[in-house]
C-alpha positions as CSV (number, residue, x, y, z in Angstrom):
1,X,-12.5,38.2,4.0
2,X,-15.0,35.8,5.3
3,X,-18.2,37.0,6.9
4,X,-17.8,37.7,10.6
5,X,-20.3,35.2,11.9
6,X,-19.5,33.2,15.0
7,X,-17.6,30.0,14.4
8,X,-19.9,26.9,14.1
9,X,-19.2,23.5,15.5
10,X,-18.3,21.0,12.7
11,X,-21.4,19.0,11.9
12,X,-20.9,15.3,12.5
13,X,-20.4,13.4,9.2
14,X,-23.4,11.1,9.9
15,X,-25.7,14.1,10.4
16,X,-24.5,15.6,7.1
17,X,-25.2,12.4,5.3
18,X,-28.6,12.1,6.8
19,X,-29.4,15.6,5.9
20,X,-28.3,15.1,2.4
21,X,-30.3,11.9,2.0
22,X,-33.4,13.4,3.5
23,X,-33.2,16.3,1.1
24,X,-35.3,18.7,3.2
25,X,-37.6,21.1,1.3
26,X,-36.1,24.4,0.6
27,X,-37.5,27.8,-0.5
28,X,-35.4,29.5,-3.2
29,X,-35.4,31.3,-6.4
30,X,-36.9,28.9,-8.9
31,X,-34.9,28.9,-12.1
32,X,-35.6,25.9,-14.4
33,X,-32.4,25.6,-16.3
34,X,-33.8,24.5,-19.6
35,X,-35.0,27.6,-21.5
36,X,-34.8,29.7,-18.3
37,X,-33.7,33.3,-18.1
38,X,-30.6,33.1,-16.0
39,X,-30.1,35.7,-13.3
40,X,-26.9,36.4,-11.3
41,X,-27.9,36.6,-7.6
42,X,-26.9,40.0,-6.1
43,X,-24.5,38.5,-3.5
44,X,-22.7,36.6,-6.3
45,X,-22.4,39.6,-8.5
46,X,-21.0,41.6,-5.6
47,X,-18.4,39.0,-4.8
48,X,-17.3,39.0,-8.5
49,X,-17.2,42.8,-8.6
50,X,-15.2,43.0,-5.4
51,X,-12.6,40.6,-7.0
52,X,-12.6,42.5,-10.3
53,X,-13.9,39.5,-12.2
54,X,-16.4,39.7,-15.1
55,X,-19.7,37.9,-14.6
56,X,-19.1,35.8,-17.7
57,X,-16.1,34.2,-16.1
58,X,-18.3,32.2,-13.7
59,X,-20.5,29.2,-14.0
60,X,-22.9,28.6,-11.1
61,X,-25.5,26.0,-10.2
62,X,-27.0,25.6,-6.8
63,X,-30.2,23.9,-5.8
64,X,-31.8,22.0,-2.9
65,X,-30.9,18.4,-3.0
66,X,-34.5,17.2,-3.6
67,X,-35.4,20.1,-6.0
68,X,-32.9,20.0,-8.9
69,X,-34.9,22.4,-11.0
70,X,-35.0,25.1,-8.3
71,X,-32.3,27.3,-6.8
72,X,-29.8,29.4,-8.7
73,X,-28.2,29.1,-12.1
74,X,-25.7,31.3,-14.1
75,X,-24.1,30.0,-17.3
76,X,-24.9,26.5,-15.9
77,X,-24.8,24.9,-19.3
78,X,-21.6,26.5,-20.5
79,X,-18.6,24.2,-21.0
80,X,-15.9,25.2,-18.5
81,X,-12.4,23.9,-17.5
82,X,-13.3,22.3,-14.2
83,X,-10.0,21.7,-12.6
84,X,-9.9,19.1,-9.7
85,X,-13.6,19.2,-9.1
86,X,-13.6,16.7,-12.0
87,X,-12.4,14.2,-9.4
88,X,-15.9,14.0,-8.0
89,X,-17.1,12.5,-11.3
90,X,-14.3,9.9,-11.4
91,X,-14.9,8.9,-7.8
92,X,-18.7,8.6,-8.3
93,X,-18.3,6.4,-11.3
94,X,-15.5,4.3,-9.7
95,X,-17.5,3.5,-6.6
96,X,-20.4,2.4,-8.7
97,X,-18.6,0.5,-11.3
98,X,-15.6,-0.9,-9.5
99,X,-17.2,-1.1,-6.0
100,X,-16.0,0.4,-2.7
101,X,-14.2,-2.8,-1.9
102,X,-12.2,-3.1,-5.1
103,X,-8.5,-3.6,-4.5
104,X,-5.4,-3.6,-6.8
105,X,-3.0,-6.5,-7.0
106,X,0.8,-6.4,-7.3
107,X,2.2,-9.8,-8.0
108,X,5.4,-11.8,-8.3
109,X,5.1,-14.5,-10.9
110,X,7.3,-17.1,-12.7
111,X,7.0,-19.7,-15.3
112,X,9.4,-22.0,-13.5
113,X,9.4,-23.7,-10.1
114,X,12.2,-23.0,-7.6
115,X,14.5,-25.9,-7.0
116,X,16.6,-26.0,-3.9
117,X,15.9,-22.3,-3.3
118,X,17.0,-21.3,-6.8
119,X,14.7,-19.8,-9.5
120,X,16.3,-20.2,-12.9
121,X,13.5,-18.5,-14.9
122,X,12.7,-14.7,-14.8
123,X,10.9,-13.2,-11.9
124,X,8.0,-11.1,-13.1
125,X,6.8,-8.1,-11.1
126,X,3.3,-7.3,-12.4
127,X,1.6,-4.0,-11.4
128,X,-2.1,-3.4,-11.0
129,X,-2.2,0.3,-10.6
130,X,-1.6,0.5,-6.8
131,X,-0.9,4.2,-6.1
132,X,0.4,3.3,-2.6
133,X,3.1,0.9,-3.6
134,X,6.3,1.9,-1.7
135,X,9.5,0.3,-0.7
136,X,8.0,-1.1,2.5
137,X,5.2,-2.8,0.6
138,X,7.7,-4.1,-1.9
139,X,10.0,-5.4,0.9
140,X,7.0,-7.3,2.4
141,X,6.2,-8.9,-0.9
142,X,9.8,-10.0,-1.4
143,X,10.1,-11.1,2.2
144,X,7.2,-13.5,1.6
145,X,8.9,-14.9,-1.4
146,X,12.1,-15.3,0.6
147,X,10.2,-17.0,3.4
148,X,8.8,-19.5,0.9
149,X,12.3,-20.8,0.4
150,X,13.6,-18.9,-2.6
151,X,17.1,-17.7,-2.2
152,X,18.7,-17.1,-5.6
153,X,17.0,-15.3,-8.5
154,X,19.1,-16.2,-11.6
155,X,16.7,-15.4,-14.4
156,X,16.6,-11.7,-14.0
157,X,13.7,-9.4,-13.3
158,X,10.9,-8.5,-15.7
159,X,8.7,-5.4,-14.9
160,X,5.2,-5.9,-16.2
161,X,3.2,-2.7,-16.6
162,X,0.8,-4.2,-19.1
163,X,-2.4,-3.5,-17.1
164,X,-2.7,-0.1,-18.8
165,X,-2.2,0.8,-22.5
166,X,0.2,2.5,-23.3
167,X,2.4,1.0,-20.6
168,X,4.5,4.2,-20.2
169,X,2.3,7.1,-21.0
170,X,4.7,9.4,-19.1
171,X,7.2,8.9,-22.0
172,X,4.7,10.3,-24.5
173,X,3.0,13.1,-22.5
174,X,4.1,16.7,-23.0
175,X,4.9,18.7,-19.9
176,X,1.7,20.2,-18.3
177,X,3.4,23.3,-17.0
178,X,6.8,24.7,-16.1
179,X,7.3,22.4,-13.1
180,X,7.0,18.9,-14.6
181,X,9.1,17.3,-11.9
182,X,6.7,18.1,-9.0
183,X,4.5,15.3,-7.6
184,X,1.2,16.7,-8.9
185,X,2.6,16.3,-12.5
186,X,3.4,12.6,-12.2
187,X,1.9,10.6,-15.1
188,X,1.3,7.2,-13.5
189,X,1.7,3.7,-14.8
190,X,0.6,0.3,-13.5
191,X,3.8,-0.2,-11.6
192,X,4.5,3.1,-9.9
193,X,6.9,3.1,-6.9
194,X,6.7,5.7,-4.2
195,X,4.3,7.8,-6.3
196,X,7.0,8.3,-8.9
197,X,9.0,10.8,-6.8
198,X,12.1,10.9,-4.6
199,X,13.1,13.2,-1.8
200,X,15.8,15.7,-2.7
201,X,17.5,18.0,-0.2
202,X,19.0,21.2,-1.5
203,X,21.0,23.8,0.4
204,X,23.2,26.8,-0.3
205,X,25.2,29.3,1.7
206,X,26.3,32.9,1.1
207,X,28.9,31.5,-1.3
208,X,30.2,28.2,-2.6
209,X,28.4,25.5,-4.6
210,X,24.8,24.4,-4.0
211,X,24.7,21.1,-2.0
212,X,22.3,18.3,-2.8
213,X,21.6,14.8,-1.7
214,X,19.0,12.1,-2.0
215,X,18.7,10.7,1.5
216,X,17.2,7.4,0.4
217,X,20.1,6.8,-2.2
218,X,23.3,7.9,-0.5
219,X,25.4,5.9,-3.0
220,X,24.0,7.9,-5.9
221,X,26.2,10.7,-7.1
222,X,24.5,14.1,-7.3
223,X,26.3,16.6,-9.5
224,X,25.3,20.2,-8.8
225,X,28.0,21.9,-10.9
226,X,25.3,23.0,-13.3
227,X,23.4,24.8,-10.5
228,X,24.1,28.5,-10.1
229,X,23.0,30.7,-7.2
230,X,20.3,33.3,-7.6
231,X,19.5,36.5,-5.6
232,X,15.9,35.4,-4.9
233,X,13.9,34.7,-1.7
234,X,14.2,31.1,-0.6
235,X,10.4,30.7,-0.7
236,X,10.5,31.3,-4.4
237,X,12.9,28.5,-5.1
238,X,10.3,26.4,-6.9
239,X,9.7,29.0,-9.6
240,X,13.4,29.1,-10.6
241,X,14.5,26.6,-13.3
242,X,15.7,23.2,-12.0
243,X,16.4,20.5,-14.6
244,X,17.5,17.0,-13.5
245,X,19.2,14.6,-15.8
246,X,19.7,11.0,-14.7
247,X,22.6,8.8,-16.0
248,X,22.1,5.2,-15.0
249,X,25.8,4.3,-15.3
250,X,27.2,1.2,-16.9
251,X,30.5,-0.7,-17.2
252,X,31.5,0.1,-13.7
253,X,30.5,3.8,-14.0
254,X,28.2,4.7,-11.0
255,X,24.8,6.2,-11.7
256,X,24.6,10.0,-11.4
257,X,22.0,12.7,-11.1
258,X,23.0,15.9,-12.7
259,X,21.2,19.1,-11.7
260,X,21.2,22.3,-13.6
261,X,19.4,25.6,-13.3
262,X,19.3,28.2,-10.5
263,X,18.8,28.1,-6.7
264,X,18.5,30.9,-4.2
265,X,21.4,32.0,-2.0
266,X,21.3,30.9,1.7
267,X,18.4,28.6,1.2
268,X,17.5,25.1,2.4
269,X,14.6,23.0,1.1
270,X,13.5,19.4,1.1
271,X,11.1,18.4,-1.7
272,X,9.8,15.2,-3.3
273,X,10.5,15.4,-7.1
274,X,10.6,13.2,-10.2
275,X,14.3,12.7,-10.7
276,X,15.3,9.1,-11.4
277,X,14.5,6.8,-14.3
278,X,11.5,4.6,-13.2
279,X,12.9,1.5,-14.7
280,X,16.3,1.8,-13.0
281,X,14.7,2.9,-9.7
282,X,12.4,-0.1,-9.5
283,X,15.0,-2.6,-10.5
284,X,17.6,-1.2,-8.2
285,X,15.1,-1.1,-5.3
286,X,14.1,-4.8,-5.8
287,X,17.8,-5.8,-6.0
288,X,18.8,-3.9,-2.8
289,X,15.7,-5.2,-0.9
290,X,16.4,-8.8,-2.0
291,X,20.0,-8.6,-1.0
292,X,19.0,-7.2,2.4
293,X,16.8,-10.3,2.8
294,X,19.8,-12.6,2.3
295,X,19.1,-13.4,-1.3
296,X,21.2,-13.2,-4.4
297,X,20.1,-11.8,-7.8
298,X,21.6,-12.0,-11.3
299,X,20.3,-11.6,-14.9
300,X,19.0,-8.7,-16.8
301,X,16.4,-6.1,-15.9
302,X,13.8,-5.6,-18.7
303,X,10.2,-4.7,-19.4
304,X,7.8,-7.4,-20.5
305,X,4.6,-9.2,-20.0
306,X,4.2,-12.2,-17.8
307,X,3.1,-15.2,-20.0
308,X,-0.4,-16.6,-19.5
309,X,1.2,-19.8,-18.0
310,X,3.1,-17.9,-15.4
311,X,2.2,-18.9,-11.8
312,X,1.6,-16.3,-9.1
313,X,4.1,-16.7,-6.3
314,X,3.1,-13.8,-4.0
315,X,0.5,-11.1,-4.1
316,X,0.2,-7.7,-2.4
317,X,-3.4,-6.4,-2.2
318,X,-4.0,-2.7,-2.2
319,X,-6.4,-1.0,0.2
320,X,-10.1,-1.0,-0.7
321,X,-11.1,1.7,-3.2
322,X,-13.3,3.6,-0.7
323,X,-10.4,4.0,1.7
324,X,-8.1,5.1,-1.1
325,X,-10.6,7.6,-2.4
326,X,-11.2,9.2,1.0
327,X,-7.6,10.3,1.4
328,X,-7.1,11.0,-2.3
329,X,-10.1,13.4,-2.5
330,X,-9.3,15.1,0.8
331,X,-5.8,16.0,-0.5
332,X,-6.7,16.2,-4.2
333,X,-4.2,13.6,-5.2
334,X,-3.8,13.7,-9.0
335,X,-1.9,10.4,-9.2
336,X,-4.4,8.4,-7.3
337,X,-7.4,9.7,-9.2
338,X,-5.6,9.2,-12.5
339,X,-4.9,5.6,-11.5
340,X,-8.5,5.0,-10.5
341,X,-9.6,6.5,-13.8
342,X,-7.3,4.0,-15.6
343,X,-8.7,1.2,-13.6
344,X,-12.1,2.1,-15.0
345,X,-10.7,1.8,-18.5
346,X,-9.0,-1.5,-17.6
347,X,-12.3,-3.0,-16.4
348,X,-14.2,-1.7,-19.4
349,X,-12.2,-3.9,-21.8
350,X,-8.9,-5.5,-21.0
351,X,-8.6,-7.0,-24.5
352,X,-9.3,-3.8,-26.4
353,X,-6.6,-2.2,-28.5
354,X,-7.9,1.3,-27.4
355,X,-5.8,3.2,-25.0
356,X,-6.9,2.7,-21.4
357,X,-7.8,6.3,-21.0
358,X,-10.2,6.2,-24.0
359,X,-11.9,3.2,-22.5
360,X,-12.2,5.0,-19.2
361,X,-13.9,8.0,-21.0
362,X,-16.3,5.6,-22.6
363,X,-17.1,4.0,-19.2
364,X,-17.8,7.5,-17.7
365,X,-20.1,8.4,-20.6
366,X,-22.0,5.1,-20.2
367,X,-22.4,5.7,-16.5
368,X,-23.8,9.2,-17.1
369,X,-26.2,7.8,-19.6
370,X,-27.4,5.1,-17.2
371,X,-28.0,7.8,-14.6
372,X,-30.1,9.8,-17.1
373,X,-27.5,12.7,-17.1
374,X,-27.1,14.3,-20.5
375,X,-23.7,15.7,-20.8
376,X,-23.2,16.6,-24.5
377,X,-20.6,19.2,-23.6
378,X,-18.4,16.8,-21.6
379,X,-14.8,16.5,-22.8
380,X,-13.0,14.1,-20.4
381,X,-9.2,13.7,-20.1
382,X,-7.4,12.0,-17.3
383,X,-10.0,11.8,-14.5
384,X,-8.1,14.1,-12.1
385,X,-8.8,17.5,-13.7
386,X,-5.2,18.3,-14.3
387,X,-6.0,19.3,-17.8
388,X,-6.5,22.3,-20.0
389,X,-8.6,20.4,-22.6
390,X,-11.1,19.0,-20.2
391,X,-14.6,20.6,-20.3
392,X,-17.7,20.2,-18.1
393,X,-20.7,22.3,-17.3
394,X,-21.8,23.2,-13.9
395,X,-25.2,21.6,-14.6
396,X,-23.6,18.3,-15.5
397,X,-21.4,18.2,-12.3
398,X,-24.3,19.3,-10.2
399,X,-26.4,16.4,-11.5
400,X,-23.4,14.0,-10.7
401,X,-23.2,15.4,-7.2
402,X,-27.0,14.9,-6.6
403,X,-26.8,11.3,-7.9
404,X,-23.7,10.5,-5.8
405,X,-25.1,12.1,-2.7
406,X,-28.3,10.0,-2.9
407,X,-26.9,6.8,-4.4
408,X,-26.0,3.6,-2.7
409,X,-22.4,4.6,-2.1
410,X,-23.2,8.1,-0.8
411,X,-21.4,7.6,2.6
412,X,-18.2,6.5,0.9
413,X,-18.3,9.3,-1.7
414,X,-19.2,12.0,0.8
415,X,-16.4,10.9,3.2
416,X,-13.8,12.1,0.7
417,X,-15.1,15.6,0.4
418,X,-13.1,18.1,2.5
419,X,-15.0,19.6,5.4
420,X,-14.9,23.4,5.3
421,X,-12.6,24.8,7.9
422,X,-11.7,21.4,9.2
423,X,-9.7,19.1,6.9
424,X,-8.2,18.3,3.5
425,X,-7.7,21.2,1.1
426,X,-10.3,23.2,3.1
427,X,-8.5,23.0,6.4
428,X,-7.5,26.6,6.4
429,X,-10.5,28.0,4.5
430,X,-13.9,29.1,5.9
431,X,-12.7,29.2,9.5
432,X,-15.1,31.3,11.5
433,X,-17.5,31.7,8.6
434,X,-21.1,30.5,8.1
435,X,-19.7,27.6,6.0
436,X,-17.4,26.1,8.6
437,X,-18.4,22.6,9.3
438,X,-21.4,22.9,7.1
439,X,-19.9,22.4,3.6
440,X,-18.3,19.4,2.0
441,X,-16.6,20.8,-1.1
442,X,-14.0,19.6,-3.5
443,X,-11.6,22.3,-4.6
444,X,-10.0,22.9,-8.0
445,X,-7.1,25.1,-9.0
446,X,-5.2,25.6,-12.2
447,X,-3.4,28.7,-13.5
448,X,-6.6,30.2,-14.8
449,X,-9.2,28.1,-13.0
450,X,-10.6,28.0,-9.5
451,X,-13.6,25.9,-8.6
452,X,-15.6,24.5,-5.7
453,X,-18.3,21.8,-5.8
454,X,-20.1,19.6,-3.4
455,X,-22.8,20.0,-0.7
456,X,-23.6,23.0,1.5
457,X,-26.0,23.2,4.5
458,X,-27.7,26.5,5.2
459,X,-28.6,27.7,8.7
460,X,-31.8,25.7,8.7
461,X,-29.9,22.4,7.9
462,X,-31.1,22.3,4.3
463,X,-28.7,20.6,1.9
464,X,-27.8,22.4,-1.3
465,X,-25.9,21.0,-4.2
466,X,-23.3,23.7,-5.3
467,X,-21.0,24.0,-8.3
468,X,-18.8,27.1,-8.9
469,X,-16.4,27.2,-11.8
470,X,-14.4,30.3,-12.4
471,X,-12.3,30.5,-15.6
472,X,-10.3,33.7,-16.0
473,X,-6.6,34.6,-16.4
474,X,-6.6,36.2,-13.0
475,X,-8.7,33.5,-11.3
476,X,-5.7,32.0,-9.4
477,X,-4.9,35.4,-7.8
478,X,-8.4,36.8,-6.9
479,X,-10.9,34.0,-7.6
480,X,-10.6,32.0,-4.4
481,X,-11.9,34.7,-2.0
482,X,-14.8,35.4,-4.4
483,X,-15.9,31.8,-4.4
484,X,-15.6,31.6,-0.6
485,X,-17.9,34.6,-0.3
486,X,-20.5,32.9,-2.5
487,X,-20.3,29.7,-0.3
488,X,-20.6,31.8,2.8
489,X,-23.7,33.6,1.4
490,X,-25.4,30.3,0.6
491,X,-24.5,28.7,4.0
492,X,-25.7,31.8,5.8
493,X,-29.2,31.7,4.4
494,X,-32.1,30.9,6.7
């Protein structure tokens, strides 16, 4: 339960930024982190005790924005699994290194020149890591090519994902958990369509087979003969096994999606999932869109790299990075942040033989060093926090937050943090509490991790940097209320 303080009006974003940048002086418990005797504040200890969590499961760092060696610390230097609060680091580095106006490019290229509306050479579709590439954007790109006079594509289609190395990391990555088909588990590449997922509708009655269809692909056969009904609540459908297998079809055989597993009786759901082969999906989408524009297409579909001499025929520009990050942080979009992280690696050395993710990790470490932030415990992974190997201390993340909140891109970085009780992943939390409208915090959730990190204003308008990381096997079930109480306590100080 939240504290029963009267609801506060959400503080205007401009006021929050001004307060953060002013860094008003604050009286607090002075605890120099280096060599200090750490003490767990009584309200924090009470919140953990109420949740049945041991004190050693928490890492805490909180200090006034202009006094980084004051405030509160508990296990602040301990390496913890951060969860999605790791996105704050990725966003801060990307805004500084790529720039808020950085945009991706998706291009159509060819080595030949169309003659009488006919392109005899292959058409290359080259991706640049645009996480918002969808069928509408692809249609616009092809429409511009069609309007340029091209009518027949005779050389086939080549999909160029070479912006990142390896080009298809999704083919090499083990499943993160038991629901690998869900959107948050998508491992992106440089040419990802519709976020890598497709909408599936499933329904069942009291008896009879489970019905399924893909609304966007009515011509695709969906075989549910391998799905059996289960006596389980409909709301628990996503914890039952559901295994898709895609068969692209050949020699006149139509493509099929075969579903096996279990599905609740008398249940109807609509969910975006990873179901279809990416290569087939992208090629078939281009073919259908091109036909709808009055063109014709022949030749093979394959992967490859556009030659250096290839000429750009059409370009789609993605939205500026600052705009992308604002929405991605608000909703904690793993795919978008993983792509931004890969873009850091791409910029760090396009000609390097190192995997792009390793180059991104080097870019992050360089940035931290340039900011004077020592992070010997940091173990980066994919930039989104969807990782069990990633490690970060509360002290390191607190230093990143302080730097980002006072840096040249502070407004863009702060704009992405969910506002407590108002929007994003905090829209339903902190309502009617001291923190409502006074805290901009990124959330983090894994099976054994809950975390919160960002900026909190107390009742006197003083801005605090706050990092809370809870690592415990029961964290997912009881940890969130405990962290919320700690935030309320800090926001309620006067």
